[in-house]
C-alpha positions in Angstrom: -0.2 0.3 0.0 3.0 2.6 0.9 4.6 1.4 -2.3 1.4 2.6 -4.4 0.9 5.8 -2.6 4.5 6.8 -3.4 4.1 5.7 -6.8 1.0 7.9 -6.8 2.2 10.4 -5.4 5.6 10.6 -7.7 4.2 9.5 -11.1 0.3 10.9 -11.0 0.5 14.2 -9.1 4.4 14.6 -9.9 5.7 15.5 -6.6 9.2 15.3 -5.9 9.2 15.0 -2.1 6.9 12.7 0.6 7.4 13.2 4.2 5.7 11.7 7.2 6.5 11.6 11.0 6.7 8.3 13.0 7.1 8.1 16.7 10.8 7.4 17.1 9.7 4.5 19.7 7.9 2.4 16.7 10.5 0.8 15.6 8.1 -1.3 13.4 6.4 1.1 11.5 10.2 3.1 11.0 11.2 -0.1 9.7 8.0 -0.2 7.2 8.9 3.1 5.9 12.0 2.8 5.5 11.7 -0.6 3.2 9.8 1.7 0.8 12.5 4.2 0.4 11.9 6.5 3.3 15.0 8.0 5.1 15.2 9.3 8.5 15.4 13.4 8.4 15.5 13.9 12.2 14.5 13.4 15.6 12.3 15.7 17.7 13.0 14.6 21.2 9.8 14.4 23.8 7.2 16.3 21.5 3.9 13.9 22.0 3.0 13.5 25.9 0.9 10.3 26.1 -0.3 9.1 30.1 2.6 10.0 31.9 5.5 9.7 28.9 6.8 12.0 26.2 7.1 10.6 22.9 9.4 11.6 20.3 9.0 12.3 16.7 11.0 10.8 13.6 10.7 12.8 10.5 11.0 10.9 7.2 11.5 11.7 3.5 11.1 10.3 0.3 12.8 11.5 -2.5 11.8 10.3 -6.5 
């Protein structure tokens, strides 16, 4: 599904860049995005409060 979304973005809408954010703690999701071509651009620490925790956000980019 992610491959099709990137294909649509790059080939149909002609964008050159697709970005997403994923929780740094979600290793499985990060791996899934990396597998289809996303690269980690950076991490913003402790930006999302959840219960008694602070979660970090990983910014990822896929380029045509």
